[in-house]
C-alpha positions as CSV (number, residue, x, y, z in Angstrom):
1,M,114.9,-132.1,-0.4
2,S,111.6,-131.8,-2.1
3,E,110.8,-134.3,-4.9
4,A,111.2,-131.9,-7.7
5,A,114.5,-130.6,-6.4
6,S,115.7,-134.2,-6.0
7,A,114.6,-135.0,-9.7
8,R,116.4,-131.8,-11.0
9,S,119.4,-132.7,-8.9
10,R,119.5,-136.1,-10.8
11,L,119.1,-134.4,-14.1
12,T,121.7,-132.2,-13.2
13,A,124.2,-135.3,-12.7
14,D,122.8,-136.7,-15.9
15,R,123.7,-133.4,-17.7
16,A,127.0,-132.6,-16.3
17,A,128.0,-135.9,-18.5
18,G,126.5,-134.2,-21.3
19,I,128.1,-130.9,-21.2
20,G,130.5,-132.3,-23.9
21,P,128.8,-130.7,-26.7
22,L,129.2,-127.0,-25.2
23,E,132.7,-127.7,-25.1
24,P,134.1,-126.3,-28.3
25,M,131.9,-123.1,-28.1
26,L,133.5,-122.6,-24.3
27,R,137.0,-123.4,-25.6
28,A,136.4,-120.4,-28.1
29,W,134.5,-118.0,-25.7
30,L,136.4,-118.2,-22.7
31,P,139.8,-116.7,-23.6
32,A,138.1,-113.5,-24.8
33,Q,136.6,-112.8,-21.2
34,R,138.0,-110.1,-19.3
35,W,138.1,-112.2,-16.2
36,F,139.9,-115.4,-17.5
37,A,143.4,-115.6,-16.4
38,G,144.5,-118.0,-19.0
39,K,144.9,-115.5,-21.9
40,G,147.5,-116.2,-24.4
41,R,147.6,-119.7,-24.5
42,A,145.5,-122.8,-25.8
43,I,143.3,-124.4,-23.4
44,S,144.4,-128.0,-22.7
45,R,141.7,-129.5,-20.3
46,L,138.2,-128.4,-19.8
47,R,136.0,-130.5,-18.0
48,A,132.8,-130.0,-16.0
49,V,133.3,-130.1,-12.0
50,S,129.6,-129.6,-11.0
51,A,126.6,-128.5,-13.1
52,A,123.4,-127.4,-11.6
53,E,120.2,-126.3,-13.2
54,L,118.6,-123.2,-11.5
55,L,115.2,-123.6,-12.9
56,P,112.9,-126.5,-13.5
57,P,113.6,-128.3,-17.0
58,G,112.2,-127.0,-19.8
59,S,112.0,-123.5,-18.5
60,T,112.4,-121.0,-21.3
61,P,115.0,-119.2,-20.4
62,G,116.7,-121.8,-18.8
63,L,119.7,-121.5,-16.2
64,L,122.7,-123.5,-15.8
65,H,125.2,-123.2,-13.3
66,L,128.9,-124.4,-14.3
67,L,132.2,-125.1,-12.4
68,L,134.8,-125.9,-14.9
69,D,138.2,-127.1,-14.5
70,V,140.2,-125.1,-17.0
71,D,143.9,-126.5,-16.9
72,G,143.9,-126.7,-13.1
73,D,141.8,-123.3,-12.4
74,C,137.9,-123.8,-11.4
75,Y,135.7,-121.2,-13.2
76,Q,132.2,-120.3,-12.4
77,L,129.7,-119.8,-15.4
78,L,126.0,-118.9,-15.4
79,L,124.6,-119.7,-18.8
80,G,121.3,-119.1,-20.3
81,I,119.4,-121.6,-22.4
82,R,116.7,-120.2,-25.0
83,P,115.6,-121.5,-28.5
84,S,116.6,-117.9,-29.7
85,L,118.0,-114.6,-28.5
86,P,115.8,-111.3,-28.2
87,P,118.1,-108.7,-30.0
88,A,119.3,-107.0,-26.5
89,L,120.8,-110.4,-25.7
90,V,122.7,-111.2,-29.0
91,P,126.0,-109.8,-27.7
92,A,126.0,-112.2,-25.0
93,L,125.6,-115.3,-27.4
94,I,128.3,-117.9,-26.6
95,G,127.1,-120.4,-29.4
96,R,124.4,-122.4,-30.4
97,A,124.5,-126.1,-29.3
98,E,124.2,-128.8,-32.2
99,E,123.8,-132.0,-30.1
100,G,123.6,-133.0,-26.6
101,P,120.4,-132.1,-24.2
102,Y,120.5,-128.6,-25.2
103,A,120.4,-129.2,-29.1
104,G,119.3,-126.2,-31.3
105,R,119.1,-123.9,-28.5
106,A,121.2,-120.6,-28.0
107,V,123.8,-120.7,-25.1
108,Y,124.5,-117.3,-23.7
109,E,125.9,-115.5,-20.8
110,A,123.4,-115.3,-18.1
111,L,123.9,-112.4,-16.2
112,G,122.9,-109.7,-18.5
113,D,119.7,-111.4,-19.0
114,P,117.3,-109.7,-16.6
115,R,115.1,-112.5,-16.1
116,L,117.8,-114.7,-15.1
117,A,119.6,-112.0,-13.0
118,A,116.4,-111.6,-11.0
119,M,115.9,-115.2,-10.5
120,L,119.4,-115.4,-9.0
121,L,118.5,-112.9,-6.5
122,E,115.4,-115.0,-5.6
123,R,117.7,-117.5,-4.8
124,L,119.5,-115.7,-2.4
125,R,116.3,-114.3,-0.6
126,S,115.4,-118.1,0.0
127,P,118.3,-120.0,2.1
128,G,118.5,-123.7,0.7
129,T,120.6,-126.1,-1.4
130,L,120.0,-127.1,-5.3
131,G,122.4,-129.8,-6.2
132,P,125.8,-128.9,-4.9
133,L,124.8,-125.2,-4.5
134,R,123.9,-124.0,-0.9
135,F,122.4,-120.2,-0.6
136,D,122.6,-118.6,2.8
137,R,121.7,-114.9,3.9
138,D,121.6,-112.9,7.2
139,P,118.2,-113.3,8.6
140,D,118.2,-109.8,10.0
141,A,118.9,-108.3,6.6
142,P,115.8,-107.9,4.6
143,V,116.3,-108.2,0.8
144,P,113.2,-106.9,-0.9
145,A,111.7,-108.9,-3.9
146,G,111.5,-107.7,-7.3
147,L,114.3,-105.4,-7.5
148,T,115.5,-104.7,-11.3
149,P,119.0,-106.1,-11.9
150,R,121.6,-104.4,-14.2
151,P,125.4,-105.5,-14.7
152,L,128.1,-103.3,-13.5
153,S,130.5,-102.6,-16.4
154,G,134.0,-102.1,-16.6
155,E,135.3,-104.9,-14.5
156,Q,137.9,-107.5,-15.2
157,T,138.3,-110.6,-12.1
158,N,134.8,-110.9,-11.4
159,S,131.1,-110.0,-12.5
160,S,128.6,-107.9,-10.6
161,L,124.9,-107.2,-10.7
162,I,123.3,-104.2,-9.0
163,Y,119.7,-104.6,-7.8
164,G,117.7,-101.6,-7.6
165,D,120.3,-99.5,-6.5
166,S,119.8,-101.1,-3.0
167,F,122.5,-104.2,-3.5
168,I,125.3,-105.1,-5.0
169,L,126.0,-109.1,-6.1
170,K,129.8,-109.9,-7.1
171,V,130.0,-113.1,-8.7
172,F,133.2,-114.5,-8.6
173,R,134.6,-116.1,-11.8
174,R,137.9,-117.9,-10.8
175,V,137.2,-119.8,-7.5
176,G,138.7,-122.2,-5.3
177,P,138.4,-124.1,-1.8
178,G,137.9,-122.0,1.1
179,V,135.9,-118.9,2.2
180,N,136.8,-116.0,0.0
181,P,138.2,-113.2,2.2
182,D,135.7,-111.1,0.3
183,L,132.9,-112.8,2.4
184,E,135.0,-113.7,5.6
185,L,136.3,-110.3,6.4
186,P,133.4,-108.1,5.9
187,R,131.4,-110.7,8.0
188,A,134.1,-110.3,10.8
189,L,134.1,-106.7,10.6
190,A,130.3,-106.4,10.8
191,A,130.4,-108.8,14.1
192,A,132.9,-106.3,15.7
193,G,130.9,-103.3,14.8
194,C,133.2,-101.8,12.1
195,A,131.0,-99.8,10.0
196,R,133.5,-99.1,7.2
197,V,132.6,-102.0,5.3
198,P,129.3,-103.1,3.8
199,A,128.3,-106.0,5.5
200,P,127.1,-109.1,3.6
201,V,123.6,-109.9,3.4
202,A,123.5,-113.1,1.5
203,W,126.0,-115.5,-0.4
204,Y,126.1,-118.8,-2.2
205,E,128.7,-121.4,-2.1
206,A,129.2,-125.0,-3.9
207,E,129.8,-128.1,-1.7
208,L,132.0,-130.4,-3.5
209,P,133.0,-134.1,-2.7
210,G,136.3,-133.9,-1.0
211,S,136.5,-130.1,-0.8
212,E,136.2,-127.2,1.5
213,P,133.2,-124.9,0.4
214,L,133.9,-122.5,-2.7
215,T,132.5,-119.2,-2.0
216,L,130.6,-118.3,-5.5
217,G,129.0,-114.9,-4.7
218,V,128.6,-112.2,-2.1
219,L,125.4,-109.8,-1.8
220,Q,126.3,-106.4,0.0
221,P,124.4,-103.1,0.1
222,Y,125.1,-100.9,-2.7
223,L,126.4,-97.6,-1.5
224,R,124.6,-95.3,-3.9
225,G,126.0,-92.1,-4.9
226,S,129.3,-92.8,-3.2
227,D,132.4,-91.2,-4.9
228,D,135.2,-93.5,-6.1
229,G,138.4,-92.6,-4.4
230,W,140.1,-92.8,-7.6
231,Q,138.1,-90.9,-9.5
232,L,137.5,-88.3,-6.7
233,A,140.9,-88.1,-6.5
234,L,141.5,-87.3,-10.5
235,R,138.8,-84.7,-10.2
236,R,140.6,-82.9,-7.5
237,L,143.6,-83.0,-9.3
238,G,142.0,-81.7,-12.6
239,A,140.7,-78.9,-10.7
240,G,143.9,-77.8,-9.0
241,A,141.9,-78.6,-5.7
242,D,143.5,-79.7,-2.4
243,F,143.1,-83.5,-1.5
244,T,144.9,-83.7,1.8
245,T,141.5,-83.6,4.2
246,E,140.2,-86.7,2.2
247,A,143.6,-88.2,2.2
248,H,143.5,-87.6,6.2
249,A,140.2,-89.3,6.5
250,L,141.0,-92.0,4.6
251,G,144.1,-92.8,6.7
252,R,141.7,-92.9,9.6
253,A,139.2,-95.2,7.9
254,T,141.9,-97.5,7.0
255,A,143.5,-97.8,10.5
256,E,139.8,-98.5,11.8
257,V,139.6,-101.4,9.6
258,H,143.0,-102.6,10.5
259,S,142.3,-102.3,14.3
260,A,138.9,-104.0,14.0
261,L,140.6,-107.0,11.8
262,A,143.1,-107.4,14.4
263,S,140.8,-107.4,17.2
264,A,138.2,-109.8,15.2
265,L,140.7,-112.5,13.8
266,P,143.7,-114.0,14.8
267,T,147.6,-112.4,14.6
268,V,150.6,-113.6,14.7
269,A,154.2,-112.2,14.9
270,L,156.5,-112.9,11.9
271,G,160.1,-114.1,13.5
272,P,163.3,-113.5,11.7
273,E,163.4,-116.4,9.8
274,Q,159.8,-115.7,8.6
275,T,160.9,-112.2,7.6
276,A,163.8,-113.2,6.0
277,R,161.5,-115.6,4.0
278,L,159.2,-112.7,3.0
279,A,162.0,-110.4,2.0
280,A,163.3,-113.5,0.0
281,G,160.2,-113.7,-1.8
282,M,160.2,-110.1,-2.7
283,T,163.8,-110.5,-3.9
284,A,162.7,-113.3,-6.2
285,R,159.9,-111.4,-7.4
286,L,162.3,-108.5,-8.4
287,A,164.7,-111.0,-10.2
288,A,161.8,-112.7,-12.2
289,T,160.7,-109.0,-13.2
290,A,163.9,-107.8,-14.0
291,R,164.2,-111.0,-16.5
292,E,160.9,-109.8,-18.1
293,V,161.1,-105.9,-18.2
294,P,164.1,-104.7,-19.9
295,A,163.9,-101.0,-18.1
296,L,164.0,-102.5,-14.7
297,R,167.3,-103.9,-15.2
298,P,169.4,-101.2,-14.3
299,Y,167.9,-100.6,-10.8
300,E,167.6,-104.1,-9.9
301,A,170.7,-103.8,-7.6
302,G,169.7,-100.5,-5.8
303,L,165.8,-102.1,-5.4
304,R,167.5,-105.3,-3.9
305,G,168.8,-103.1,-1.0
306,A,165.2,-102.3,0.3
307,F,164.9,-106.0,0.8
308,D,168.2,-106.8,2.1
309,A,167.7,-104.3,4.8
310,L,164.0,-106.0,5.5
311,A,165.6,-109.3,6.0
312,A,168.6,-107.9,8.1
313,S,166.6,-105.3,10.5
314,R,163.9,-107.6,12.1
315,G,165.3,-109.2,15.0
316,A,162.0,-108.8,16.8
317,G,160.1,-109.9,13.9
318,V,156.9,-108.2,12.2
319,P,153.5,-108.1,13.6
320,A,151.0,-109.6,11.0
321,Q,147.3,-109.9,10.5
322,R,144.4,-110.3,8.2
323,I,144.4,-107.3,5.7
324,H,142.7,-105.7,2.8
325,G,145.5,-107.2,0.6
326,D,145.1,-105.2,-2.7
327,L,144.4,-101.6,-1.4
328,H,144.4,-98.7,-3.8
329,L,142.2,-95.7,-4.3
330,G,139.9,-97.8,-6.6
331,Q,138.9,-100.0,-3.5
332,T,137.7,-96.8,-1.6
333,L,134.3,-95.0,-1.7
334,R,133.3,-91.7,0.0
335,T,130.0,-92.3,0.8
336,L,127.1,-89.3,0.8
337,D,127.7,-88.4,4.4
338,G,131.6,-87.5,3.4
339,S,132.9,-90.7,5.3
340,W,135.1,-93.6,4.0
341,S,134.4,-97.0,3.3
342,L,136.6,-99.6,2.2
343,I,135.5,-102.3,-0.5
344,D,136.6,-105.7,-2.4
345,F,138.3,-107.6,0.1
346,E,139.0,-110.6,-2.3
347,G,142.6,-109.6,-2.4
348,E,144.9,-109.9,-5.5
349,P,143.1,-112.6,-7.3
350,A,145.9,-113.9,-9.2
351,R,147.4,-115.4,-6.1
352,P,146.1,-118.5,-4.6
353,L,143.2,-118.3,-2.3
354,A,145.2,-119.9,0.6
355,D,147.8,-117.2,0.2
356,R,145.2,-114.4,0.4
357,R,143.8,-115.8,3.5
358,R,147.3,-115.7,5.7
359,P,148.2,-112.9,7.9
360,E,150.5,-110.0,6.5
361,P,152.0,-106.7,7.8
362,A,149.3,-104.2,7.6
363,V,152.2,-102.0,5.6
364,R,151.0,-103.6,2.6
365,D,147.9,-102.0,2.6
366,I,149.4,-98.7,3.4
367,A,151.9,-99.0,0.7
368,G,149.4,-99.6,-1.9
369,I,147.6,-96.6,-1.2
370,L,150.6,-94.4,-1.1
371,R,151.7,-95.8,-4.4
372,S,148.1,-95.0,-5.7
373,F,148.5,-91.4,-4.8
374,D,151.3,-91.4,-7.0
375,Y,149.6,-92.9,-9.8
376,A,147.0,-90.4,-10.0
377,A,149.6,-87.6,-9.4
378,R,151.4,-88.8,-12.5
379,S,148.1,-89.4,-14.4
380,H,147.8,-85.3,-14.3
381,R,149.5,-83.1,-16.9
382,P,151.6,-81.8,-15.6
383,F,153.2,-84.0,-13.1
384,A,152.2,-82.9,-9.6
385,P,154.8,-84.3,-7.2
386,A,153.6,-81.9,-4.4
387,W,150.2,-83.0,-4.8
388,A,151.0,-86.8,-4.3
389,D,153.8,-86.0,-1.1
390,D,151.0,-84.0,0.5
391,C,148.5,-86.6,0.2
392,R,150.9,-89.5,1.0
393,A,151.8,-87.5,4.6
394,A,148.3,-86.6,5.4
395,F,147.3,-90.3,4.8
396,C,149.8,-91.5,7.1
397,E,149.0,-88.7,9.9
398,G,145.4,-89.8,9.8
399,Y,146.5,-93.6,10.2
400,A,148.4,-92.3,13.0
401,R,145.8,-90.4,14.7
402,T,143.7,-93.6,15.1
403,T,146.3,-96.1,16.0
404,G,148.9,-93.7,17.9
405,R,151.7,-94.7,15.3
406,D,152.7,-93.2,12.2
407,P,153.6,-95.7,9.4
408,R,156.8,-94.0,8.7
409,E,158.3,-94.8,11.9
410,D,159.1,-98.0,10.3
411,P,160.7,-96.7,7.1
412,V,162.8,-100.1,6.2
413,L,159.4,-102.0,6.5
414,L,157.4,-99.3,4.5
415,R,160.2,-99.0,1.8
416,A,160.3,-103.0,1.4
417,Y,156.6,-102.7,0.7
418,E,156.7,-99.7,-1.5
419,T,159.4,-101.4,-3.6
420,D,157.4,-104.5,-3.9
421,K,154.6,-103.0,-5.2
422,A,156.4,-100.6,-7.6
423,V,157.9,-103.8,-9.2
424,Y,154.6,-105.7,-9.1
425,E,153.2,-102.6,-11.1
426,A,156.0,-102.3,-13.5
427,R,155.4,-106.1,-14.7
428,Y,152.0,-105.3,-14.7
429,E,152.4,-102.3,-17.1
430,F,154.7,-103.9,-19.2
431,R,152.4,-106.8,-19.8
432,H,149.3,-104.8,-20.1
433,R,149.9,-101.3,-20.8
434,P,153.2,-100.3,-21.9
435,D,152.2,-96.8,-22.3
436,W,152.0,-96.5,-18.5
437,L,155.3,-98.2,-17.5
438,H,156.6,-94.8,-17.0
439,V,154.6,-94.3,-13.8
440,P,156.0,-97.2,-11.9
441,M,159.4,-96.6,-13.4
442,A,159.5,-93.3,-12.1
443,A,159.1,-94.7,-8.4
444,I,161.7,-97.5,-9.4
445,R,164.4,-94.9,-10.0
446,R,163.6,-93.3,-6.8
447,L,163.5,-96.4,-4.6
448,S,166.6,-97.9,-5.9
449,E,168.4,-94.7,-4.6
450,P,170.3,-95.2,-1.5
451,V,168.6,-94.3,1.5
452,R,169.3,-90.6,2.8
453,P,168.9,-90.4,6.8
454,A,165.7,-89.2,7.8
455,H,164.2,-87.3,10.7
456,R,162.3,-89.4,12.9
457,M,158.8,-88.5,12.9
458,P,157.4,-87.4,16.3
459,P,154.8,-89.8,17.7
460,A,151.1,-88.7,17.1
461,P,149.3,-87.0,20.0
462,P,146.3,-88.8,21.6
463,V,143.0,-88.2,20.2
464,P,140.1,-88.5,22.0
465,G,137.6,-91.1,21.2
466,A,140.4,-92.8,19.2
467,L,140.8,-96.6,19.0
468,S,143.8,-97.8,20.8
469,P,146.3,-99.8,19.3
470,H,145.9,-103.3,19.0
471,P,149.0,-104.9,20.5
472,H,149.8,-106.9,17.0
473,Q,148.7,-103.8,14.8
474,K,151.7,-102.4,13.0
475,P,150.9,-99.6,10.5
476,P,152.4,-100.7,7.6
477,R,147.4,-97.7,-7.2
478,R,145.8,-96.2,-9.5
479,P,143.9,-99.0,-10.0
480,L,145.5,-101.5,-12.2
481,A,142.5,-102.1,-14.1
């Protein structure tokens, strides 16, 4: 470490203890942020886990990196420090420090400041450490200097910056020990030669005493001009246009990603006891949701049947592997050449990081996409059930064309995961968008009905050049944003 960096690290340690003067403004500001998980309750504990100044002391503007322990959750903050704010940055103001090392200065959200956002990219271009932070990058992926930054609007659980329409930096807000799947899985897929997911070109982490590194941010290529799968589906619906060709292609892309993940990373077989625990977890989530969502209660017994059937049917266990974990149409992009890419491999941010890194049945991802087609169809007036059914069938057929196995060939597993997803959606909509509760409730009513005998799907014919199914591979939302 250089003498200047060493001095800055010592100053960081001193100022971490002096973060107290910022505490009142942070307590008031945090609950209003879209990515803050503790909405609706007062903050009991707030303390600095680490603090690092990313610019030399006295710089204007200054840039302070914080990791905060807020009632047991760790959050990443990037704070700008200025004597006063220009008009464009006034909406980013957090408060003005009255005492301590930043007395008299304005403290604000730094990612909206082009100068500070550009500085963060420069850190990523130059691997190295700064206090507890470590910056790293792919040496074979050049990142030009001087790219103009702009924030990506409309996010919830994280914050993103686009640089010159060439790269996108995702800054994780709620972080924990261990490699974030949004770094781990795209790197594994890139190493396996799978081009369906943008490969990370740079990233940064925090190294804290007695802890695994915490992934803080990932820089990836920005797929400029791509169509968001959810918005594309809505446009086709609005125009009365078919979407089955796109759904079929998306099924193939999803299968390619699953096959590559199963080849690149360890797979397991969930034995009968593990499968029973999986079903028990679904049953417990159903019971908790029924207590919270009155509209769900009349259907609880019927829904439970899907989970009971899963627990009773898995004599040989369920293949499990690393998966996307939160797949829906809003996590897909159709690029300019007409191909599909999958993005945002973080999984459900509300789940503990260790849970999101465990192997799971691939059908969980498939159930998420199938539910997403239903969400799109029910957002349309009039409701277009045939459109959703056709898209669901085309997606499964596309998946089978790659793996050789149709997800519908395992109806018990698929129904259990679709039911679990619909229960999750009912709780989400009840809490956050009650006007949308009718969408998952329509699926709840359908899924609670007794299962009718179904004609077994014939196996998909082999396709020249298709990927061979991995021995542990098992095929198996409108975005909740």
